[in-house]
C-alpha positions in Angstrom: 11.5 -12.2 8.5 10.7 -10.5 5.8 7.0 -10.9 4.4 6.4 -12.6 1.4 6.6 -10.2 -1.7 3.9 -11.8 -3.8 0.3 -11.5 -5.0 -1.6 -13.5 -7.6 -4.2 -10.8 -9.4 -6.7 -12.0 -11.2 -5.3 -10.1 -14.9 -3.0 -11.3 -17.3 0.7 -10.8 -17.5 0.2 -7.7 -19.6 -2.5 -5.9 -17.9 0.0 -6.1 -14.7 2.8 -5.1 -17.3 0.6 -2.1 -18.7 0.5 -1.0 -15.1 4.2 -0.9 -14.6 4.9 0.7 -17.6 2.3 3.6 -17.9 3.3 6.4 -15.6 -0.4 7.4 -14.9 -1.4 3.9 -14.5 1.7 3.7 -11.8 0.5 6.6 -10.1 -2.6 4.4 -9.5 -1.3 2.3 -6.9 2.4 3.4 -6.2 2.0 5.4 -3.0 0.1 7.9 -2.4 -0.7 11.5 -3.2 1.9 13.9 -3.3 3.5 16.6 -4.6 6.9 14.7 -5.4 4.7 11.6 -6.3 5.2 12.1 -10.0 9.0 12.0 -9.7 9.4 9.3 -7.1 8.0 7.2 -9.7 10.2 8.5 -12.7 13.0 7.9 -10.6 11.8 4.2 -9.7 10.6 2.7 -12.7 11.3 5.3 -15.4 15.4 5.7 -14.9 17.9 5.5 -17.2 18.9 2.6 -14.5 15.6 0.4 -15.2 15.9 -2.7 -17.2 13.1 -4.1 -19.0 13.1 -8.0 -19.3 12.5 -8.7 -22.9 9.4 -11.0 -22.7 7.9 -8.3 -20.6 7.8 -10.7 -17.8 10.9 -8.8 -15.4 11.4 -5.2 -14.5 14.8 -4.3 -12.7 13.4 -0.8 -11.4 16.3 2.0 -10.2 18.0 0.3 -7.1 17.9 -3.2 -8.3 14.7 -4.8 -7.0 13.3 -7.0 -9.3 9.5 -7.6 -10.5 8.5 -11.1 -11.7 5.2 -12.0 -13.6 4.3 -15.5 -13.8 1.1 -16.9 -15.1 -0.9 -19.1 -13.0 -4.4 -20.6 -12.4 -5.6 -17.4 -10.6 -4.5 -14.7 -13.3 -0.5 -13.7 -12.9 1.6 -13.8 -9.7 3.7 -10.5 -9.3 6.8 -11.2 -7.4 9.5 -8.8 -6.1 12.7 -9.5 -5.3 14.4 -7.6 -2.8 18.6 -6.4 -4.1 20.6 -7.6 -1.1 21.3 -5.5 1.4 24.1 -2.7 1.3 25.3 -2.1 5.0 27.0 0.6 4.2 24.3 2.6 2.2 22.3 5.2 3.6 19.2 3.3 3.1 20.6 0.6 5.6 18.0 1.4 8.2 15.2 2.0 6.4 15.9 -1.5 4.1 12.9 -3.3 6.4 10.7 0.1 5.7 11.1 -0.1 1.9 10.3 -3.9 2.4 7.1 -2.9 3.8 6.5 -0.6 1.3 6.3 -2.9 -1.3 4.0 -5.4 -0.1 1.5 -2.6 0.6 2.1 -1.5 -3.0 1.7 -4.8 -4.1 -2.0 -5.0 -2.6 -2.5 -1.6 -3.9 -1.9 -3.0 -7.6 -4.0 -6.4 -7.4 -7.0 -3.8 -6.0 -6.5 -1.1 -8.6 -6.4 -3.8 -11.0 -8.9 -6.0 -10.0 -11.8 -3.7 -8.4 -11.1 0.0 -10.5 -8.6 -0.9 -13.3 -9.8 2.7 -15.2 -10.7 4.5 -11.9 -8.8 7.6 -11.0 -7.9 7.0 -6.8 -7.7 9.9 -4.5 -6.1 8.9 -1.1 -5.0 10.4 1.7 -1.9 9.3 4.2 -1.2 9.8 8.0 1.3 8.7 9.6 1.8 8.3 13.5 4.1 7.3 16.6 4.5 4.1 17.5 4.0 5.5 21.2 0.9 4.1 23.2 1.3 1.0 21.0 0.4 -0.2 17.5 -2.1 1.8 15.4 -4.3 -1.7 14.0 -4.7 -2.6 17.8 -5.4 1.1 18.8 -7.6 1.3 15.6 -9.6 -1.8 16.8 -8.6 -4.1 14.0 -6.3 -6.5 15.6 -9.4 -9.4 15.5 -10.7 -9.3 12.2 -12.0 -12.2 10.3 -10.2 -14.4 7.9 -8.6 -13.0 4.3 -11.5 -12.4 2.0 -14.1 -13.0 4.6 -16.8 -9.8 5.5 -16.4 -7.4 8.4 -18.3 -4.3 10.0 -16.9 -2.4 12.7 -16.5 1.3 14.0 -13.0 2.5 14.1 -11.5 4.4 16.9 -11.4 7.4 14.4 -15.7 7.4 14.7 -16.1 5.9 11.3 -18.1 2.8 10.9 -16.7 0.9 7.7 -17.4 -2.3 6.4 -16.4 -4.7 3.5 -14.0 -7.6 3.0 -10.9 -8.4 4.6 -8.2 -8.0 1.7 -5.2 -9.1 3.5 -3.1 -9.3 6.4 0.3 -9.8 7.0 2.4 -10.2 10.1 2.8 -6.2 10.2 -0.2 -5.1 7.8 -3.8 -5.2 7.5 -6.0 -4.2 4.4 -9.5 -3.8 3.9 -12.0 -2.9 1.4 -14.5 -0.3 2.8 -17.5 0.3 0.8 -18.1 4.1 2.0 -14.3 4.9 0.2 -16.0 4.5 -3.2 -19.1 5.8 -5.2 -19.4 2.6 -7.4 -17.7 -0.8 -5.5 -15.2 -0.1 -2.6 -12.2 1.6 -1.6 -9.0 0.3 -0.1 -7.5 1.0 3.9 -4.2 0.2 4.7 -2.8 0.7 8.1 1.0 -0.7 8.7 3.2 -1.0 11.6 6.9 0.8 11.1 9.6 -0.8 13.0 11.8 1.1 15.5 15.0 2.1 14.0 17.2 3.1 17.0 17.8 6.9 16.8 15.7 7.7 14.0 12.5 6.2 14.9 12.8 4.6 18.6 9.3 4.3 19.0 8.2 2.6 15.8 5.4 4.0 14.0 2.1 3.6 11.8 0.7 4.8 8.5 -2.7 4.6 6.9 -3.3 4.8 3.5 -6.8 5.6 2.8 -7.3 4.9 -0.9 -11.1 6.8 -2.3 -13.1 6.4 -5.8 -15.5 9.1 -7.3 -16.2 10.5 -4.0 -18.0 13.7 -3.8 -15.9 16.6 -2.5 -17.6 17.2 0.8 -17.9 12.9 1.6 -13.9 13.3 1.0 -13.2 16.0 3.5 -14.9 14.4 5.7 -12.8 11.2 5.7 -9.8 13.5 5.6 -10.8 15.2 8.3 -11.6 12.0 10.4 -8.1 11.0 9.7 -6.1 14.0 10.5 -8.3 14.1 13.9 -6.7 11.0 14.5 -3.4 11.7 13.6 -3.3 14.7 16.3 -4.8 12.7 18.8 -2.2 9.8 18.6 0.5 11.9 17.2 2.5 11.9 20.9 0.8 8.9 22.8 
């Protein structure tokens, strides 16, 4: 069953709305750094099919998925309602990927607003086949403490990381990472991808490392560590 697509962000609704409606701010939480990120953001959030609610508490993005903002005691609940699945669509096989992607991006939105509201992230993305088992297990993240508690561990990449558990769901884990930011913390998300017959029969996993204000050498070391891990696990 699909994860609940909602998060509570410690920010008011206007702050959240601004993060949804300024392209440069959307780029701080949607997806990851890529040559086509700007075009993707324009297509999803600023296409002519996008509909803004008159009270700035709802946003229907291109494709029909709806963001809703609800004030709650802890700030603002941001909820995404998926459009009904069209089984004849070219995207039908990837529908669960889209759902899981929204869950990832909601947690990146919350992190950006709560931890680095004026920051500029640098990300590193890797994806691997599901052969050999889930990446969450292979990385040593299968036995994390509860959400909000501190952790300290050595990834199978060789990196020693520490911070707090940001979120856990059926197919994803998110960790704050002290060494991913010069001040405060960065964010690491590992997400499992379900098998898709003929297209991705073994399933897969993706990793998004979001860093802030690191020096070029430190960032290069982090990227190299993940790239080496990908190379070691691409065929396993």
